C-alpha positions as semicolon CSV with decimal commas, in nm:
position;residue;x (nm);y (nm);z (nm)
1;M;18,868;0,010;21,529
2;A;19,238;0,030;21,433
3;R;19,325;0,144;21,084
4;Y;19,627;0,261;20,886
5;I;19,640;0,642;20,875
6;G;19,987;0,692;20,728
7;P;20,078;0,799;20,371
8;V;19,942;0,533;20,135
9;C;20,194;0,614;19,861
10;K;20,460;0,459;20,086
11;L;20,269;0,133;20,070
12;C;20,285;0,131;19,690
13;R;20,658;0,207;19,699
14;R;20,718;-0,068;19,953
15;E;20,546;-0,325;19,730
16;G;20,718;-0,189;19,420
17;T;20,396;-0,155;19,221
18;K;20,087;0,062;19,192
19;L;19,816;-0,051;19,433
20;F;19,577;0,224;19,317
21;L;19,509;0,343;19,670
22;K;19,454;0,704;19,557
23;G;19,223;0,649;19,262
24;D;19,296;0,856;18,952
25;R;19,608;1,014;19,104
26;C;19,784;0,680;19,053
27;L;19,744;0,728;18,676
28;T;19,923;1,066;18,675
29;P;20,293;1,160;18,690
30;K;20,235;1,255;19,056
31;C;20,222;0,886;19,146
32;A;20,498;0,811;19,399
33;V;20,596;0,488;19,221
34;E;20,658;0,686;18,901
35;R;20,877;0,940;19,083
36;R;21,063;0,708;19,322
37;A;21,046;0,347;19,214
38;Y;21,214;0,204;19,522
39;A;21,112;0,118;19,875
40;P;21,093;0,401;20,130
41;G;21,352;0,437;20,405
42;G;21,728;0,455;20,427
43;H;21,777;0,105;20,286
44;G;21,511;0,132;20,017
45;Q;21,756;0,136;19,727
46;R;21,961;-0,157;19,853
47;R;21,932;-0,458;19,624
48;R;21,945;-0,815;19,745
49;K;21,782;-1,140;19,647
50;P;21,468;-1,195;19,857
51;S;21,419;-1,526;20,036
52;E;21,128;-1,758;19,960
53;Y;20,958;-1,640;20,279
54;A;21,007;-1,274;20,182
55;V;20,843;-1,331;19,842
56;Q;20,542;-1,496;20,008
57;L;20,518;-1,221;20,270
58;R;20,531;-0,943;20,014
59;E;20,252;-1,103;19,809
60;K;20,033;-1,135;20,119
61;Q;20,106;-0,775;20,219
62;K;20,029;-0,655;19,867
63;A;19,686;-0,823;19,869
64;R;19,611;-0,698;20,220
65;R;19,699;-0,340;20,127
66;I;19,509;-0,344;19,798
67;Y;19,188;-0,437;19,979
68;G;19,267;-0,216;20,280
69;L;19,255;-0,484;20,550
70;L;19,436;-0,534;20,877
71;E;19,616;-0,864;20,936
72;R;19,344;-1,000;21,164
73;Q;19,071;-0,929;20,908
74;F;19,273;-1,075;20,624
75;K;19,356;-1,392;20,815
76;R;18,987;-1,437;20,903
77;H;18,900;-1,424;20,533
78;F;19,176;-1,676;20,461
79;S;19,037;-1,914;20,723
80;E;18,695;-1,886;20,559
81;A;18,853;-1,957;20,218
82;E;19,013;-2,275;20,358
83;R;18,676;-2,401;20,482
84;R;18,509;-2,359;20,143
85;P;18,534;-2,631;19,876
86;G;18,766;-2,563;19,585
87;A;19,103;-2,390;19,552
88;T;19,183;-2,187;19,863
89;G;19,357;-1,910;19,670
90;E;19,065;-1,850;19,435
91;N;18,821;-1,872;19,726
92;L;19,018;-1,601;19,906
93;L;19,005;-1,363;19,610
94;Q;18,632;-1,427;19,568
95;I;18,570;-1,343;19,934
96;L;18,772;-1,023;19,906
97;E;18,588;-0,923;19,590
98;M;18,247;-0,986;19,748
99;R;18,303;-0,743;20,036
100;L;18,058;-0,453;20,027
101;D;18,329;-0,185;20,014
102;N;18,492;-0,358;19,716
103;I;18,157;-0,392;19,536
104;I;18,097;-0,016;19,577
105;Y;18,441;0,048;19,429
106;R;18,391;-0,197;19,142
107;L;18,055;-0,036;19,056
108;G;18,234;0,297;19,007
109;L;18,062;0,468;19,299
110;A;18,397;0,545;19,464
111;D;18,746;0,625;19,334
112;S;18,920;0,390;19,577
113;R;18,835;0,116;19,821
114;A;18,920;0,346;20,112
115;Q;18,668;0,602;19,985
116;A;18,411;0,325;19,932
117;R;18,462;0,211;20,290
118;Q;18,402;0,565;20,415
119;L;18,085;0,604;20,207
120;V;17,948;0,278;20,348
121;R;18,036;0,384;20,703
122;H;17,843;0,706;20,652
123;G;17,531;0,508;20,565
124;H;17,483;0,609;20,201
125;F;17,374;0,263;20,077
126;N;17,099;0,006;20,117
127;L;17,171;-0,364;20,080
128;N;16,860;-0,548;19,958
129;G;16,649;-0,254;20,071
130;V;16,801;-0,230;20,421
131;K;17,043;0,042;20,530
132;T;17,388;-0,093;20,611
133;N;17,712;0,064;20,732
134;V;17,931;-0,249;20,749
135;P;18,202;-0,239;20,477
136;S;18,311;-0,598;20,546
137;C;17,964;-0,741;20,479
138;L;17,997;-1,026;20,226
139;L;17,750;-1,020;19,936
140;K;17,622;-1,314;19,735
141;P;17,475;-1,354;19,385
142;G;17,141;-1,175;19,358
143;D;17,218;-0,910;19,621
144;V;17,135;-0,551;19,525
145;V;17,319;-0,241;19,647
146;T;17,125;0,085;19,609
147;L;17,217;0,445;19,683
148;R;16,980;0,577;19,948
149;E;16,723;0,836;19,843
150;S;16,854;1,087;20,097
151;S;17,204;1,070;19,945
152;R;17,112;1,129;19,581
153;E;17,109;1,507;19,613
154;S;17,462;1,531;19,752
155;E;17,714;1,704;19,526
156;Y;17,943;1,402;19,530
157;F;17,682;1,158;19,400
158;K;17,555;1,409;19,144
159;G;17,908;1,406;19,003
160;V;17,917;1,026;19,014
161;A;17,588;1,007;18,822
162;K;17,735;1,221;18,541
163;D;18,049;1,007;18,506
164;I;17,911;0,660;18,577
165;A;17,848;0,578;18,211
166;R;18,222;0,607;18,142
167;K;18,320;0,366;18,419
168;S;18,414;0,007;18,338
169;I;18,199;-0,240;18,532
170;P;18,305;-0,607;18,573
171;T;18,091;-0,859;18,388
172;W;17,983;-1,028;18,712
173;L;17,815;-0,705;18,823
174;S;17,535;-0,503;18,663
175;M;17,470;-0,132;18,711
176;D;17,160;0,085;18,677
177;A;17,301;0,431;18,603
178;R;16,963;0,597;18,658
179;T;16,918;0,483;19,019
180;L;17,288;0,422;19,094
181;S;17,213;0,068;19,204
182;G;17,412;-0,245;19,132
183;R;17,347;-0,617;19,141
184;V;17,580;-0,911;19,191
185;Q;17,509;-1,131;18,890
186;Y;17,724;-1,427;18,990
187;M;18,039;-1,522;19,179
188;P;18,344;-1,419;18,973
189;V;18,599;-1,680;18,864
190;R;18,972;-1,613;18,883
191;A;18,998;-1,503;18,519
192;E;18,745;-1,226;18,587
193;I;18,933;-1,084;18,885
194;D;19,181;-0,841;18,735
195;M;19,430;-0,844;19,020
196;A;19,803;-0,891;18,956
197;L;19,837;-1,124;19,252
198;S;19,977;-1,474;19,294
199;E;19,726;-1,619;19,537
200;Q;19,927;-1,942;19,560
201;L;20,209;-1,753;19,735
202;I;19,957;-1,630;19,994
203;V;19,838;-1,986;20,053
204;E;20,200;-2,098;20,094
205;Y;20,265;-1,816;20,342
206;Y;19,981;-1,920;20,572
207;S;20,063;-2,290;20,526
208;R;20,413;-2,261;20,673
């Protein structure tokens, strides 16, 4: 499957904001946005007023890069959001938040969504008691994600277990620090999704 393998700090610079693609590094002075707060490339420092289309495109690209999706995957989620009742923009964010890789990240079991995706791919988790390695799997209220018994002795997860109590978990999730298992309590509403995104611009982009 195709995936982006280039420097992720360039993505943050291109969007002009921190996308937190490198976990804790984004909170340090080493963050590329802190050092060079302009787009990469020879024309990165050129200033001009963006068109309406450009604003919509940048917002869509920002959301796609935050969640680590290719265009085809992102558009498929948008199509699903359109089919669901309610506001399309909020539906889209709910779908993105309910992906298994995002849930692992939100539970504090990974420092970034990219790392969460890799952990899922390596088969470290059970979903409702069944091993899964599909990061794009969409969860629903009541679903339980559990670290597999065979993975608990790894050095990485031993470190996670020590630090998990200090992690901030969203209210729509619950976490058992002893077993490193999490449950989806309910579907989050827009106010509970702490993403600096204008989902309406994304809807307008795909509605052209």
